[in-house]
C-alpha positions as CSV (number, residue, x, y, z in Angstrom):
1,M,0.0,0.0,0.0
2,S,1.4,3.4,-0.9
3,K,2.1,6.1,1.7
4,I,-1.1,8.1,2.0
5,V,-1.8,11.4,3.7
6,I,-5.1,13.2,4.5
7,V,-5.3,16.9,3.8
8,T,-8.3,19.0,4.9
9,D,-9.1,22.6,5.7
10,S,-9.6,24.4,8.9
11,T,-13.4,24.3,8.7
12,A,-13.1,20.6,9.7
13,D,-12.6,22.2,13.2
14,I,-10.3,19.4,14.4
15,S,-7.8,20.3,17.2
16,R,-4.1,20.5,16.6
17,E,-3.7,17.5,19.0
18,V,-6.0,15.3,16.9
19,A,-4.4,16.4,13.6
20,D,-0.9,15.6,14.9
21,R,-2.0,12.3,16.4
22,L,-3.7,11.1,13.3
23,G,-1.3,12.7,10.8
24,I,-3.9,15.0,9.2
25,V,-2.6,18.1,7.4
26,V,-4.9,21.1,8.0
27,V,-4.7,24.1,5.6
28,P,-6.3,27.3,7.1
29,L,-8.9,29.6,5.6
30,T,-8.6,33.3,6.3
31,V,-10.8,35.5,8.5
32,H,-11.0,39.3,7.8
33,F,-12.3,41.9,10.2
34,E,-11.8,45.6,10.0
35,D,-8.4,46.1,8.4
36,K,-6.8,42.9,9.6
37,S,-6.6,39.3,8.2
38,Y,-6.0,36.2,10.3
39,L,-5.3,32.6,9.4
40,D,-7.9,30.4,11.1
41,R,-6.6,28.7,14.2
42,I,-3.1,30.0,13.6
43,D,-3.1,33.7,13.9
44,I,-6.2,33.9,16.1
45,S,-7.5,31.4,18.6
46,N,-11.2,30.4,18.8
47,Q,-11.6,32.2,22.2
48,E,-10.1,35.4,20.8
49,F,-12.5,35.3,17.9
50,Y,-15.5,34.6,20.1
51,E,-14.7,37.7,22.2
52,Y,-14.3,39.8,19.1
53,L,-17.6,38.6,17.6
54,K,-19.5,39.7,20.8
55,T,-18.4,43.3,20.3
56,C,-17.9,43.8,16.6
57,K,-20.1,46.3,14.7
58,T,-19.3,44.9,11.3
59,L,-19.6,41.2,10.5
60,P,-16.2,39.6,9.8
61,T,-15.7,37.9,6.4
62,T,-13.8,34.9,5.3
63,S,-11.9,33.9,2.2
64,Q,-11.2,30.5,0.7
65,I,-7.8,28.9,0.3
66,S,-6.1,29.7,-3.0
67,P,-4.8,27.0,-5.5
68,G,-1.3,28.3,-4.8
69,V,-1.5,27.5,-1.1
70,F,-2.8,24.0,-1.9
71,L,0.0,23.5,-4.5
72,E,2.6,24.5,-2.0
73,T,1.1,22.1,0.6
74,Y,1.0,19.2,-1.9
75,Q,4.6,19.8,-3.1
76,K,5.8,19.7,0.5
77,L,4.1,16.4,1.1
78,V,5.7,14.9,-2.0
79,E,9.1,16.0,-0.7
80,E,8.2,14.2,2.6
81,G,7.7,11.0,0.7
82,F,4.0,10.7,0.4
83,E,2.8,8.9,-2.7
84,E,-0.9,9.7,-2.5
85,I,-2.9,12.6,-1.1
86,I,-6.6,12.5,-0.2
87,S,-7.7,16.1,0.1
88,V,-11.1,16.5,1.8
89,H,-12.9,19.8,2.1
90,L,-16.1,21.7,3.1
91,A,-19.0,21.6,0.7
92,K,-18.6,23.3,-2.6
93,T,-22.0,24.9,-2.0
94,L,-20.5,26.8,0.9
95,S,-17.1,27.7,-0.4
96,G,-14.8,27.5,-3.4
97,T,-12.1,25.9,-1.4
98,V,-12.6,22.4,-2.9
99,D,-12.3,24.0,-6.4
100,S,-9.0,25.5,-5.4
101,A,-7.8,22.1,-4.3
102,R,-8.9,20.5,-7.6
103,I,-6.9,23.2,-9.6
104,A,-3.8,22.5,-7.5
105,S,-4.2,18.8,-7.9
106,Q,-4.1,19.2,-11.7
107,M,-1.0,21.3,-11.5
108,I,0.9,18.5,-9.6
109,A,-0.7,15.5,-11.3
110,D,2.6,14.5,-12.9
111,K,4.2,14.1,-9.4
112,V,1.6,12.7,-7.1
113,K,-2.0,11.3,-7.2
114,V,-4.3,13.7,-5.4
115,T,-7.9,12.7,-4.8
116,V,-10.0,15.8,-4.1
117,V,-13.2,15.1,-2.2
118,D,-16.2,17.4,-1.7
119,S,-17.4,16.3,1.8
120,L,-20.9,17.9,1.2
121,T,-20.7,19.1,4.8
122,A,-18.6,21.3,7.1
123,T,-17.3,21.8,10.7
124,M,-18.0,18.6,12.8
125,G,-19.5,16.8,9.8
126,L,-16.2,17.3,7.9
127,G,-14.1,16.6,11.0
128,N,-16.0,13.4,11.6
129,F,-15.4,12.2,8.0
130,V,-11.7,13.1,8.0
131,H,-11.3,11.4,11.4
132,Y,-12.7,8.2,10.1
133,L,-10.6,8.3,6.9
134,A,-7.4,8.9,8.9
135,K,-8.3,6.0,11.2
136,L,-8.7,3.7,8.1
137,I,-5.3,4.8,6.8
138,N,-3.6,4.4,10.1
139,E,-5.1,0.9,10.5
140,K,-3.9,0.1,6.9
141,A,-7.3,-0.7,5.7
142,P,-7.7,-2.0,2.1
143,M,-7.7,0.7,-0.5
144,A,-11.1,-0.5,-1.6
145,K,-12.6,0.3,1.8
146,I,-11.0,3.8,1.8
147,Q,-12.4,4.5,-1.7
148,Q,-15.8,3.2,-0.7
149,A,-15.8,5.6,2.3
150,I,-14.8,8.5,0.1
151,V,-17.8,7.9,-2.1
152,E,-20.5,6.9,0.4
153,I,-19.9,8.9,3.6
154,P,-20.5,12.4,2.2
155,K,-24.0,11.2,1.1
156,K,-24.6,9.5,4.5
157,T,-23.6,12.4,6.7
158,S,-26.2,14.5,8.5
159,L,-25.5,17.6,10.6
160,Y,-28.2,19.0,12.8
161,F,-27.5,22.2,14.7
162,L,-29.2,24.7,16.9
163,L,-28.5,28.5,16.6
164,D,-29.3,31.5,18.7
165,S,-30.0,33.5,15.6
166,L,-30.1,33.3,11.8
167,D,-28.6,36.8,11.5
168,N,-25.1,35.8,10.5
169,L,-26.2,33.1,8.1
170,E,-28.5,35.6,6.4
171,K,-26.0,38.4,6.2
172,G,-23.3,36.1,4.9
173,G,-25.6,34.7,2.1
174,R,-25.3,31.1,3.2
175,I,-28.8,30.7,4.7
176,G,-30.0,28.4,1.8
177,K,-33.4,26.8,2.3
178,A,-33.6,28.1,5.8
179,S,-34.6,31.5,4.5
180,Y,-38.2,30.8,5.2
181,L,-37.5,31.1,8.9
182,V,-36.3,34.7,8.6
183,G,-38.9,37.2,9.6
184,S,-40.5,34.8,12.0
185,I,-37.5,34.3,14.2
186,L,-38.4,36.6,17.1
187,N,-38.3,34.5,20.3
188,I,-37.7,31.3,18.2
189,K,-34.7,28.9,18.3
190,P,-34.0,27.6,14.8
191,I,-32.9,24.0,14.3
192,L,-31.2,23.5,10.9
193,R,-29.9,20.6,9.0
194,L,-26.9,20.3,6.6
195,E,-27.1,17.4,4.2
196,E,-25.5,16.9,0.8
197,G,-24.3,20.5,0.8
198,V,-27.7,22.1,1.5
199,I,-28.6,24.1,4.7
200,E,-32.3,24.0,5.4
201,G,-34.5,25.0,8.2
202,Y,-35.7,21.7,9.9
203,D,-37.7,22.9,12.9
204,K,-38.1,25.9,15.2
205,V,-38.8,26.0,18.9
206,R,-40.8,28.8,20.3
207,G,-39.4,30.5,23.4
208,S,-36.0,31.7,24.4
209,K,-35.1,28.8,26.7
210,E,-32.2,26.8,25.3
211,N,-33.1,23.6,27.3
212,K,-36.4,23.3,25.4
213,A,-34.6,23.6,22.1
214,L,-32.0,21.1,23.0
215,I,-34.7,18.5,24.0
216,R,-36.3,19.0,20.6
217,L,-32.9,18.6,18.9
218,A,-32.2,15.4,20.8
219,D,-35.7,14.1,19.8
220,I,-35.0,14.8,16.1
221,V,-31.6,13.2,16.1
222,A,-32.7,10.1,18.1
223,Q,-35.4,9.5,15.5
224,K,-32.9,9.6,12.7
225,I,-30.4,7.1,14.1
226,D,-30.8,3.4,13.3
227,P,-29.7,1.4,16.4
228,S,-28.8,-1.6,14.3
229,K,-26.0,0.3,12.5
230,K,-22.6,1.5,13.7
231,L,-22.7,5.2,14.7
232,Y,-19.9,7.6,14.0
233,A,-20.7,11.0,15.5
234,S,-19.1,14.3,16.5
235,F,-20.5,17.0,18.8
236,G,-19.8,20.6,17.9
237,Y,-20.1,23.9,19.8
238,N,-18.4,27.3,19.9
239,D,-18.8,29.2,23.1
240,R,-21.1,26.8,24.9
241,R,-19.4,23.4,25.6
242,E,-21.9,22.7,28.4
243,S,-24.8,22.8,25.9
244,S,-23.1,20.2,23.8
245,E,-22.6,18.0,26.9
246,Q,-26.2,18.4,27.7
247,L,-27.2,17.2,24.2
248,K,-25.0,14.1,24.7
249,T,-26.9,13.4,27.9
250,L,-30.3,13.9,26.3
251,L,-29.3,11.5,23.5
252,Q,-28.2,8.9,26.1
253,E,-31.5,9.2,27.8
254,R,-33.1,8.3,24.5
255,G,-31.0,5.2,24.1
256,I,-28.3,6.7,21.7
257,E,-24.9,5.7,22.9
258,T,-22.2,8.3,21.9
259,D,-19.3,7.4,24.2
260,E,-17.0,7.1,21.1
261,A,-18.1,10.4,19.7
262,S,-15.5,13.2,19.2
263,W,-15.9,16.8,20.4
264,Q,-15.1,19.7,18.1
265,E,-14.9,23.4,19.0
266,I,-16.3,25.4,16.0
267,G,-13.6,27.7,14.8
268,S,-13.6,31.3,13.6
269,V,-14.5,30.7,9.9
270,V,-17.7,28.7,10.6
271,S,-18.5,30.8,13.7
272,C,-18.3,33.9,11.5
273,H,-21.2,32.6,9.4
274,I,-23.4,31.0,12.1
275,G,-22.8,33.3,15.1
276,L,-22.2,32.3,18.7
277,G,-24.4,30.0,20.8
278,A,-24.2,27.2,18.3
279,V,-24.5,23.5,19.3
280,G,-25.0,20.4,17.1
281,I,-24.1,16.9,16.1
282,A,-22.9,15.4,12.9
283,F,-23.1,11.7,12.2
284,F,-23.1,8.9,9.7
285,Q,-23.9,5.2,10.0
286,L,-22.4,2.1,8.4
287,D,-23.6,-1.4,8.0
288,E,-20.9,-3.1,10.1
289,E,-20.6,-4.6,13.5
290,G,-19.7,-2.1,16.2
């Protein structure tokens, strides 16, 4: 089996510790606010960004990774002896990053095989997918199993998340099919779903109490999970880890075991578009013994 490496972007929201342990190369997107630009998770920490987001008057913006940055990354990996690169990125419907990766892969096609994958998801959905692929590679799984995962998991991944507000999604132009919720959002907690690259409003909970909305989110997710299949899940949050832990407890009360799930702190790029107070879960299931 050839020497393979996983490349992803910072919207996968995996920690540096996890990336180093699993051998995942993370390429950062850029966040811009006022007259300054910061590389996601490198020049600015998540906590620093959260504090800025609480007080900023103008919504920060983000920019995708350029083909040149990907090319430089791929060239370095070739020099390190890797013979194959699997480059997995956030949904094309949300960013042009995956297109930049494809352009770079064509520029280096004579030196290394680069498989570019549109994950059809983002944040903990992307991180969950990348984590699984890296595990397969580290366990030296057959290439056929890795290729099957690349094809099937993006279509099987669901991401459900609860937001305090739709303001950032609307202002950033990424609200998608959830736009029908705008205008009726006063005193409502929106629950959204991201599947196959499309964000849509899935439900809404009246009242400002987060606990009520978390209970509804847990009910929705529990109904979507097939207990006969192996569950691969990741919880995501930005400034409210305790809400994510509460969601885990609520799912356990509904018979959904998530002890093997990972935890991902949503970084500055995604938080820029969804705002603070976000909590959610991404998962896919496979027909295999657990």
